[in-house]
C-alpha positions in Angstrom: 0.0 0.0 0.0 1.3 3.5 -0.9 2.3 6.0 1.7 0.0 9.0 2.1 2.9 11.4 1.5 3.7 9.6 -1.7 0.1 10.0 -2.9 0.3 13.7 -2.0 3.6 14.2 -3.7 2.5 12.4 -6.9 -0.8 14.2 -6.8 1.0 17.6 -6.6 3.3 16.7 -9.5 0.3 15.6 -11.6 -1.5 18.9 -10.9 1.6 20.9 -11.9 2.3 18.9 -15.0 -1.4 19.0 -16.0 -1.5 22.8 -15.6 1.7 23.2 -17.6 0.4 21.1 -20.5 -2.9 23.1 -20.4 -1.0 26.4 -20.4 1.1 25.3 -23.3 -2.0 24.1 -25.3 -3.7 27.4 -24.8 -0.6 29.4 -25.6 0.3 31.0 -28.9 3.3 28.7 -29.5 1.3 25.5 -29.3 2.5 23.0 -31.8 0.5 20.1 -30.5 -2.7 18.8 -32.2 -5.6 18.0 -30.0 -4.7 14.3 -30.2 -1.1 15.0 -29.2 -2.3 17.3 -26.3 -4.5 14.5 -24.9 -1.8 11.9 -25.5 1.0 13.8 -23.7 -1.4 14.6 -20.8 -2.5 11.0 -20.4 1.1 9.7 -20.9 2.5 12.1 -18.2 -0.1 11.0 -15.7 0.6 7.3 -16.4 4.3 7.9 -15.9 3.8 9.6 -12.6 1.5 6.8 -11.4 4.2 4.3 -12.2 7.2 6.2 -10.8 9.5 3.7 -9.2 10.8 6.1 -6.6 7.5 6.6 -4.8 8.1 8.5 -1.5 11.7 9.4 -2.6 10.6 10.9 -5.9 12.4 13.9 -7.1 11.1 16.3 -9.8 11.1 14.6 -13.2 13.4 17.3 -14.5 16.1 16.3 -12.0 15.5 12.5 -12.2 18.3 10.2 -13.3 15.8 7.7 -14.8 14.3 8.7 -18.1 10.9 7.0 -18.1 9.5 9.0 -21.0 10.1 7.6 -24.5 11.9 9.8 -26.9 8.9 11.3 -28.7 7.1 12.2 -25.4 10.3 13.5 -23.8 10.7 16.0 -26.6 7.1 17.1 -26.4 7.2 17.5 -22.6 10.4 19.6 -23.0 8.5 21.9 -25.4 5.7 22.2 -22.9 8.1 22.9 -19.9 10.2 25.4 -21.9 7.0 27.4 -22.7 5.0 27.0 -19.5 7.6 27.1 -16.7 8.2 30.9 -16.9 4.5 31.6 -17.4 3.5 29.6 -14.3 4.7 32.4 -12.2 1.9 34.6 -13.6 -0.9 32.0 -13.8 -0.2 30.0 -10.6 2.3 32.0 -8.5 1.7 30.2 -5.2 2.2 26.8 -6.8 5.3 28.0 -8.6 6.8 29.4 -5.4 6.2 26.1 -3.6 7.7 24.1 -6.5 10.8 26.4 -6.5 11.2 26.2 -2.7 11.0 22.4 -2.9 13.6 22.3 -5.7 15.9 24.5 -3.6 15.5 22.2 -0.6 16.6 19.2 -2.7 19.7 20.9 -4.0 
């Protein structure tokens, strides 16, 4: 059975990634079709559900294991590159928490 903190950590990661994918999809630089948008969103959630690190999970960007296949990895990089700086304006509290958690792990 999964630890409650793991569920919380994975849930938080899912929320952040989902918001970033949505932000990218709504943005002007969106290069994803609707099918690709739905695919990358579903794929990301599946990968987070099956993260082998559980409670010890780091942020995907700093993980040593690449669980995304090449095509999805490139798409999520596009999403992150576009959405990360914009998250400060759309979801400032969430971005601040994410940044502080990143700094704690450094």
